[in-house]
N, C-alpha and C positions, 0 to 999 in steps of 0.2 A: 319121219316128218318130211313133208314135201318142201323143197327149198323155195325161198322167196323168189319173186320174179326178178329182183335185182341180182340175186345169186345166179339164177338161170341165164341172165344176160352176160354175166361175167364168164360162166362156163362156155357160153356160145362164143364169146370173144376169144377165149383160149383155144377153142376148137378151130375157129376161123384162122387164127394166126398159125396154128400147127399145120393146117391143111393147105392154106393158100398164101401165107406170108403177110407181111405188113401191107403190101400193095392192095390187099382185099379189104383192109379195115375201113369200113364206112358204115353209115347208119343203114344203108340199103343192105349191105352184106350182113350186118348184125341181125337185121330183121329176118332175112331169109334163113340164117343159121339158127336163130332162136325160135322161129315160128311166131314171134310177136309182130305187131305192126311197127312201122317205123316211128309212128307217133308215140307209142308206148315206150320204145327204147329211149327216145329223146326225153320223155317225161322223167325217167330215172337218171338219164345221163345227157344233159343238154349239150355237152361237148365231149369230144373223144379223149382229150387230155385227162379229164376227170375219170373217165372210164379206165384208161390205161393205168392211171395212178392207183385206182382201187384194185385193178387186176394184179398189180404188184403185190399188194397186201394179201389178196385172196390166194394167189399161188404160193406165196411164202407160208401162209397158214397150212396149206396142204403138206408142204415139206416138214413144217414144224410138228404137225400131228403125227406123221409117219415116223419122224425121228424120236419123238417122245415115247411112242409105243415101243420102240426098240430099246431105248435107254433103260426103261423099267425092268428089262429082262437081263441086263448085264450089270456086273459089279463096277465099283468105282475105278478099279484098275483097268478094266476092259473098255471103259467108255471112250477113250481117245481112239482106240483101234476101231470101235464101232462107228464113230463119227467119220473116220477116213474111209472105211469100207462103204458106209451108206452113201456118201457123196460121190463115190466112184461106182455106185450101183453094184457093189460086191457083197452086200449083206443079203444073203439068199432068202432069209425069212422076212426081210423088211425092204422091199424094193422102192426105189425112188418113184415119185409120181411122174407120169409121162407128159411133162410140160416143157421139155427142153427147147423145142422149137419156138414155143410161145415166149420163153425167156429171151431167146436170141432176138426175136422180133422187137421185144420191148427195149432191148439195148439199142437197136437202130432208132426206135422212136425217141429214146432219151437224148439223142444227139441234138434234136431240135426242141426239147422240152426240159427246162430247168426243174420243173416240178417233178417230173418222172425221174429225172437224173438224180435229184436229191433223195427221192424215195428209195430208189434202188441202192444208192450208196449207203444210206442208213441201214438198210437190211443186210447188205454184205458186211458192213462194219460190225453190226451186231453178231453176225455169224463168226466173224474174225475174233471178236471178244470172247465168245464161248470157246472157240478152239484154243485161243491163247490161255484161257483159264484151265482147260483140260491138259494142255502141255505142261503148265506149271505144277499140276497135281502129279502127273506121271514122272516128270523130270524136275524136281524141286530145285536142283542146282542151276537150272537155266534162269537167267535174270529176265525181268519184264521186257526189256528191249529185244532179247533173242526170241522170246515167245511171240511178241508182236510181229517181228520180221517173219517168223515161220508161219504165223496165221495169215499174213498177207500173201505170202508165197503159195500157201495152200489154196486160198480162195481164188487167186488169179490163175493158178494152174488148173483148178477144177473147172472154172468157167471156160478157159481157152480149150480145154479138153472136150467139153461137151459141145462147144461151138463147132469144133471139127467133126465130131461124131454126128450130132443131131442135124446140123444145117448143111454140112459139106459131104456127109455120107461116109466118113471113115469108119472102120470096123470098131464095134464096141469092145473088142478084145484089147484095144489100146487102154481100156480102164485099168487093166493089170499093170501095164507099163507105167501109167501115171501114178498109180497107187504105190508101186515099188519105188518110183522116183521120190515120192514124198517121204517114204521111210528113210531113204538114203540122205535126203536133206536133213531130216531130224537127227540122224546118226552123226552127220558132219558137224552139226551144232553141238551135240552132246559131247563129242570127242574133242572139241576145241575148248580147252580149259579156260582160255581168256580171249574170247572172240572180240574182234574190233567191230563196233557198230557200223553197219553198211550205210545207214542214213540216220539222221537225227530223230525224225519222227515218222515211223511207219504209219500208213493210212492217211497221211496229209493229202490234201487236194489243192489243185491250182485253180479250179473253177467248177 
């Protein structure tokens, strides 16, 4: 089925951000990238903030679909490993969508947009909750605090890693380094029988 015009505009926005960065995000740029008129783009998205906010959800959906496709093929015990492999693009049969530069551009946009910032924080927190749940299944003796700390460390490590690779041009081979580091972090928590909480409420925000 052919995607709706609104969806095509979102894909054009993602491509524009990947190819030219946040500086190129404008109604003129979106019109040229999508092949639609500037007026049609503005009909669906009167302001860029609304477009970027919807783009957050749209791109998150592409990751979710790819992730779910892989999860159905692995057992409960292997799900955590698959999660970690997938988000460092090491799951050979289920590659990450190629939207990393677009995500980095949206982070920059979020600095000046509370709406986009809240949307991205909600999505990352949801991812963290899923990872925390999977950690609890694989390592039932870890308490909720430890699982939440690890989930935040995973999400922040994953984002920083891909910012370095996608936007700054570091080798994708660093994925193996980051993935191994995550295993070591988990092992350190598991081996500490009575870990002291590093902070009271992981995932808290100041603004």
